[in-house]
ZAMARGU-4260 file (C-alpha; in steps of 0.2 Angstrom, whole numbers, plus 5000, padded with zeros to 4 digits):
<rodrens>
0) 5000/5000/5000 | 5015/5011/5001 | 5011/5028/5009 | 4993/5023/5012 | 5001/5013/5027
5) 5003/5030/5035 | 4985/5035/5033 | 4979/5019/5042 | 4993/5020/5056 | 4988/5039/5059
10) 4970/5033/5061 | 4975/5020/5073 | 4985/5033/5083 | 4971/5045/5083 | 4959/5032/5089
15) 4969/5027/5103 | 4971/5046/5108 | 4952/5048/5107 | 4953/5060/5092 | 4944/5049/5080
20) 4931/5035/5079 | 4936/5025/5064 | 4923/5014/5055 | 4933/4999/5056 | 4924/4988/5042
25) 4925/5003/5030 | 4944/5005/5033 | 4947/4986/5031 | 4937/4985/5014 | 4947/5002/5009
30) 4964/4993/5013 | 4960/4977/5004 | 4955/4987/4988 | 4971/4996/4989 | 4981/4980/4990
35) 4971/4971/4977 | 4983/4967/4962 | 4980/4977/4946 | 4991/4975/4931 | 4984/4990/4921
40) 4994/5006/4925 | 4979/5018/4920 | 4968/5009/4931 | 4980/5010/4945 | 4981/5029/4942
45) 4962/5030/4942 | 4961/5019/4958 | 4974/5030/4967 | 4963/5046/4962 | 4947/5039/4968
50) 4956/5033/4984 | 4962/5050/4988 | 4944/5056/4987 | 4937/5042/4997 | 4951/5042/5009
55) 4948/5060/5013 | 4929/5059/5014 | 4930/5043/5026 | 4943/5052/5037 | 4932/5067/5038
60) 4917/5057/5043 | 4926/5048/5057 | 4934/5064/5064 | 4927/5077/5076 | 4926/5090/5062
65) 4909/5097/5058 | 4898/5088/5046 | 4905/5093/5028 | 4887/5099/5023 | 4889/5111/5037
70) 4905/5118/5030 | 4897/5119/5013 | 4882/5129/5020 | 4894/5141/5028 | 4905/5144/5012
75) 4898/5161/5009 | 4903/5167/5026 | 4920/5159/5025 | 4923/5168/5008 | 4922/5185/5018
80) 4936/5180/5030 | 4952/5190/5027 | 4968/5181/5021 | 4976/5185/5037 | 4962/5177/5047
85) 4962/5162/5035 | 4980/5160/5038 | 4977/5160/5057 | 4964/5148/5056 | 4975/5136/5046
90) 4989/5138/5059 | 4978/5132/5072 | 4974/5117/5063 | 4992/5114/5057 | 5005/5119/5069
95) 5024/5119/5066 | 5026/5106/5078 | 5014/5095/5069 | 5022/5098/5053 | 5039/5093/5060
100) 5031/5077/5068 | 5024/5072/5051 | 5041/5074/5043 | 5050/5064/5056 | 5037/5050/5056
105) 5039/5050/5036 | 5057/5048/5037 | 5056/5034/5050 | 5042/5025/5040 | 5053/5026/5024
110) 5068/5018/5034 | 5058/5005/5042 | 5049/5000/5027 | 5065/4995/5019 | 5066/4980/5029
115) 5049/4977/5036 | 5033/4973/5027 | 5022/4987/5035 | 5007/4983/5025 | 5006/4966/5033
120) 5006/4973/5050 | 4993/4987/5045 | 4981/4973/5038 | 4983/4963/5053 | 4978/4978/5064
125) 4963/4982/5053 | 4957/4964/5054 | 4958/4963/5073 | 4950/4980/5076 | 4932/4975/5072
130) 4933/4960/5083 | 4941/4969/5097 | 4931/4986/5097 | 4916/4982/5085 | 4914/4987/5067
135) 4912/5006/5071 | 4895/5006/5063 | 4880/5010/5073 | 4862/5007/5069 | 4849/5020/5073
140) 4845/5018/5092 | 4858/5004/5094 | 4870/5014/5104 | 4857/5020/5116 | 4850/5002/5119
145) 4868/4996/5122 | 4872/5009/5135 | 4855/5007/5143 | 4859/4989/5145 | 4876/4993/5152
150) 4868/5005/5164 | 4855/4993/5170 | 4869/4981/5174 | 4878/4994/5185 | 4874/4997/5203
155) 4876/5015/5200 | 4863/5017/5187 | 4855/5034/5189 | 4847/5049/5179 | 4864/5051/5170
160) 4864/5034/5162 | 4866/5036/5144 | 4851/5026/5140 | 4840/5040/5148 | 4847/5055/5138
165) 4834/5055/5125 | 4820/5054/5139 | 4829/5068/5149 | 4830/5079/5133 | 4812/5076/5129
170) 4806/5080/5146 | 4817/5097/5145 | 4809/5101/5129 | 4791/5098/5135 | 4794/5109/5151
175) 4802/5123/5142 | 4788/5124/5129 | 4776/5128/5143 | 4786/5142/5152 | 4785/5161/5150
180) 4787/5176/5160 | 4775/5191/5160 | 4780/5209/5162 | 4770/5222/5172 | 4767/5241/5167
185) 4782/5252/5171 | 4778/5263/5187 | 4770/5279/5183 | 4780/5289/5196 | 4794/5298/5186
190) 4807/5297/5200 | 4806/5278/5200 | 4806/5275/5181 | 4823/5268/5173 | 4830/5263/5157
195) 4835/5245/5153 | 4852/5244/5145 | 4856/5226/5138 | 4874/5223/5133 | 4875/5208/5122
200) 4894/5203/5122 | 4900/5191/5108 | 4913/5178/5113 | 4915/5178/5132 | 4913/5163/5144
205) 4919/5160/5162 | 4932/5149/5155 | 4938/5163/5143 | 4939/5174/5158 | 4950/5162/5166
210) 4961/5159/5151 | 4963/5178/5149 | 4967/5179/5168 | 4953/5192/5170 | 4942/5184/5183
215) 4947/5197/5195 | 4941/5212/5184 | 4933/5225/5195 | 4918/5226/5184 | 4912/5208/5191
220) 4912/5214/5208 | 4901/5230/5203 | 4886/5219/5198 | 4871/5219/5211 | 4866/5202/5203
225) 4879/5190/5196 | 4873/5174/5188 | 4887/5160/5191 | 4878/5146/5182 | 4870/5154/5167
230) 4868/5145/5150 | 4868/5155/5134 | 4862/5139/5125 | 4869/5144/5109 | 4887/5146/5103
235) 4885/5156/5087 | 4879/5175/5086 | 4863/5172/5076 | 4855/5160/5087 | 4861/5169/5102
240) 4852/5184/5097 | 4836/5176/5094 | 4837/5168/5111 | 4840/5184/5120 | 4826/5192/5110
245) 4814/5178/5114 | 4820/5177/5132 | 4802/5179/5140 | 4799/5160/5135 | 4807/5145/5138
250) 4822/5137/5129 | 4817/5133/5111 | 4825/5119/5101 | 4837/5126/5089 | 4827/5120/5074
255) 4812/5131/5080 | 4823/5147/5081 | 4819/5152/5064 | 4801/5149/5064 | 4788/5163/5069
260) 4786/5165/5088 | 4772/5171/5099 | 4773/5189/5102 | 4773/5186/5121 | 4790/5178/5119
265) 4799/5194/5112 | 4808/5203/5127 | 4808/5220/5119 | 4790/5220/5113 | 4786/5216/5131
270) 4796/5230/5137 | 4789/5242/5124 | 4771/5236/5130 | 4777/5241/5148 | 4781/5258/5142
275) 4799/5258/5137 | 4805/5265/5120 | 4815/5251/5111 | 4832/5255/5103 | 4846/5245/5094
280) 4864/5250/5094 | 4879/5240/5087 | 4898/5243/5087 | 4899/5235/5069 | 4889/5235/5053
285) 4880/5219/5057 | 4882/5214/5038 | 4890/5198/5041 | 4878/5183/5041 | 4863/5195/5040
290) 4865/5199/5058 | 4857/5216/5057 | 4842/5209/5047 | 4839/5196/5060 | 4840/5208/5075
295) 4827/5220/5066 | 4816/5205/5064 | 4818/5197/5081 | 4816/5214/5091 | 4798/5212/5089
300) 4793/5229/5085 | 4792/5234/5067 | 4803/5249/5061 | 4816/5248/5073 | 4833/5250/5065
305) 4851/5252/5073 | 4856/5269/5079 | 4868/5279/5068 | 4886/5278/5073 | 4893/5291/5061
310) 4909/5299/5068 | 4913/5286/5081 | 4931/5282/5078 | 4936/5264/5072 | 4945/5253/5087
315) 4950/5238/5076 | 4946/5229/5061 | 4935/5213/5060 | 4938/5196/5053 | 4930/5202/5037
320) 4940/5219/5037 | 4924/5228/5042 | 4927/5242/5055 | 4924/5239/5074 | 4920/5253/5085
325) 4925/5257/5103 | 4912/5251/5115 | 4911/5266/5126 | 4913/5278/5111 | 4898/5270/5102
330) 4887/5270/5118 | 4892/5288/5123 | 4888/5294/5105 | 4870/5288/5107 | 4868/5291/5125
335) 4873/5309/5125 | 4859/5313/5113 | 4847/5303/5124 | 4850/5312/5140 | 4838/5326/5135
340) 4823/5314/5133 | 4816/5308/5149 | 4806/5293/5142 | 4812/5276/5148 | 4822/5267/5135
345) 4826/5248/5132 | 4842/5247/5122 | 4849/5232/5114 | 4867/5234/5112 | 4878/5221/5103
350) 4897/5221/5102 | 4909/5210/5092 | 4924/5218/5101 | 4929/5201/5107 | 4925/5191/5091
355) 4938/5179/5084 | 4948/5186/5070 | 4948/5204/5075 | 4965/5214/5073 | 4971/5228/5084
360) 4979/5243/5074 | 4997/5244/5074 | 4999/5227/5083 | 5007/5211/5075 | 4996/5200/5085
365) 4984/5185/5081 | 4967/5187/5088 | 4970/5174/5101 | 4986/5184/5107 | 4976/5200/5107
370) 4960/5193/5116 | 4966/5198/5133 | 4969/5216/5127 | 4953/5217/5119 | 4944/5209/5134
375) 4952/5222/5146 | 4946/5236/5135 | 4929/5229/5134 | 4927/5227/5153 | 4934/5244/5156
380) 4922/5252/5143 | 4907/5244/5152 | 4914/5251/5168 | 4915/5268/5160 | 4897/5266/5153
385) 4890/5263/5171 | 4900/5278/5177 | 4892/5288/5162 | 4875/5283/5167 | 4878/5287/5185
390) 4884/5305/5181 | 4869/5308/5168 | 4856/5308/5182 | 4846/5294/5173 | 4842/5278/5182
395) 4845/5261/5172 | 4846/5243/5175 | 4862/5237/5165 | 4862/5219/5160 | 4879/5212/5154
400) 4876/5196/5145 | 4887/5186/5133 | 4881/5178/5118 | 4893/5163/5120 | 4911/5160/5124
405) 4926/5162/5112 | 4933/5144/5115 | 4950/5151/5118 | 4957/5135/5125 | 4948/5123/5112
410) 4948/5105/5117 | 4951/5088/5110 | 4936/5089/5098 | 4938/5107/5093 | 4952/5119/5089
415) 4953/5136/5098 | 4939/5147/5091 | 4928/5133/5084 | 4911/5132/5092 | 4902/5119/5082
420) 4900/5109/5098 | 4891/5120/5111 | 4901/5113/5126 | 4898/5119/5144 | 4915/5129/5143
425) 4907/5139/5128 | 4889/5141/5134 | 4893/5144/5153 | 4894/5163/5152 | 4896/5177/5166
430) 4880/5187/5167 | 4878/5202/5178 | 4865/5215/5182 | 4868/5233/5189 | 4856/5245/5196
435) 4862/5262/5192 | 4856/5278/5200 | 4849/5272/5216 | 4845/5285/5229 | 4860/5292/5239
440) 4864/5280/5253 | 4856/5266/5246 | 4868/5252/5242 | 4861/5235/5239 | 4869/5219/5246
445) 4876/5210/5230 | 4866/5194/5226 | 4875/5179/5219 | 4864/5167/5209 | 4871/5150/5209
450) 4856/5140/5203 | 4857/5135/5184 | 4848/5148/5174 | 4846/5154/5157 | 4836/5169/5148
455) 4819/5164/5156 | 4827/5167/5174 | 4836/5183/5168 | 4819/5190/5160 | 4809/5186/5176
460) 4822/5196/5186 | 4820/5210/5175 | 4801/5209/5175 | 4801/5208/5193 | 4812/5225/5194
465) 4799/5233/5182 | 4784/5227/5192 | 4791/5235/5208 | 4804/5248/5204 | 4820/5246/5215
470) 4823/5265/5213 | 4807/5269/5222 | 4807/5275/5240 | 4805/5260/5252 | 4809/5247/5238
475) 4813/5230/5245 | 4831/5223/5247 | 4839/5217/5231 | 4837/5199/5235 | 4819/5200/5235
480) 4818/5202/5216 | 4829/5186/5214 | 4818/5175/5224 | 4811/5160/5215 | 4818/5163/5198
485) 4814/5149/5185 | 4829/5138/5184 | 4835/5130/5167 | 4847/5116/5165 | 4862/5118/5155
490) 4858/5112/5137 | 4867/5118/5122 | 4861/5118/5105 | 4867/5121/5087 | 4862/5114/5070
495) 4862/5095/5072 | 4871/5095/5089 | 4865/5095/5107 | 4875/5095/5123 | 4868/5092/5141
500) 4878/5095/5157 | 4880/5080/5168 | 4885/5078/5186 | 4903/5075/5180 | 4906/5081/5162
505) 4893/5082/5149 | 4886/5072/5134 | 4885/5076/5116 | 4870/5072/5104 | 4879/5070/5088
510) 4872/5074/5071 | 4871/5055/5068 | 4859/5053/5083 | 4872/5045/5095 | 4875/5051/5113
515) 4893/5052/5117 | 4899/5055/5135 | 4914/5068/5138 | 4923/5073/5153
</rodrens>
């Protein structure tokens, strides 16, 4: 088989390191076709060409990479990446160390192959694998039945047993479909009215904060409510925006996000009904992946368009070379004009300052290297936004909620920045709420919320604040508003992939319909 031996040896190595799940019968059949004698040179050439295509497709199918059809569906977006960002992504897939290792293995293989019939050992290994590990082909439902049988034989079988995951997910869906939060009208007393400022942050999770050594940033200690176990559910911006816009209802399956939704689920439509004037603001043009159009649709009120940002200086360039504005400068440009209007507003502000692929001017850093710098700038800017609101004399409930994490560290299944599998490290995000403009001398005791929460719990907290303004004289303690908030299990969802948090680790429901346990 010549160099094809390296192909199969690499698969054996990746299998034993947990980075690939080969279909052993397919690999055995493939190897036998490669060693089959063929006298005609043109036919051998054709076989090699077809083998390259088949081998690549088979390896992709067995790997942890996203399904190929998913990559094809995203091709239009990938075409917009700058050459520098494409090179950066390529370097994450193929490091210098990997290239050196491959060359060394190739040299060693060529030397050994002169004295040892490598093909014989490879074929023996491929013959043994189906008997030792199974064929690698799973019929629909077979994996769940096998796991259920193993769990039933175990003295520790419990709700985390793999055989129950389908039932657990179905029960979660049924429960979430029946849940919603209802907003009350804003108080008529002008001195107790307030703005709602929602800062929707792209690419920030607790794991990213830790990786960037920013868990002790002063902003986190300023929040009056800090959610320590919050699930964003999504790991991409479009679905994340829909989920936050429909935060007044329980968590929807990913496939339902692009269907029409009941008006009662639209958070900003509910706030408009309560007496707030909705606004949309972004520090980017919103063109990529039609994000702006999606927000205009999901805001739930016809005719709401993003505020103009003309004259705001560019802070960095995005992964598609579009301008990214400074967060404080963008907010201040809008807020300075708003201060004369006393009507309460509900602002949805979206920032891509932390998005993968962004480049800082004058710095030769990859986006991974510049992330800590961009994170510090964003957190400092949010600090300044809070200070600016305090100085303005207006009152506000500022909500800091990330869309999803940046996947800075990556894992054994995904390189840094890849979020196709919405793991807990990606969807476990820091969410904080700050009450700005409380009466002098009134400093609430910070409330830490450790229970598992998602957008419904956040909406209920906000609606509780609207129903009984914390800015009124004699308002209850801050902890009162956070009592009995609806809890939501940590379930991450993307197209074709679902993850569920377990007591230890998590499980992935793959596009093939199989549950896979992960630590």
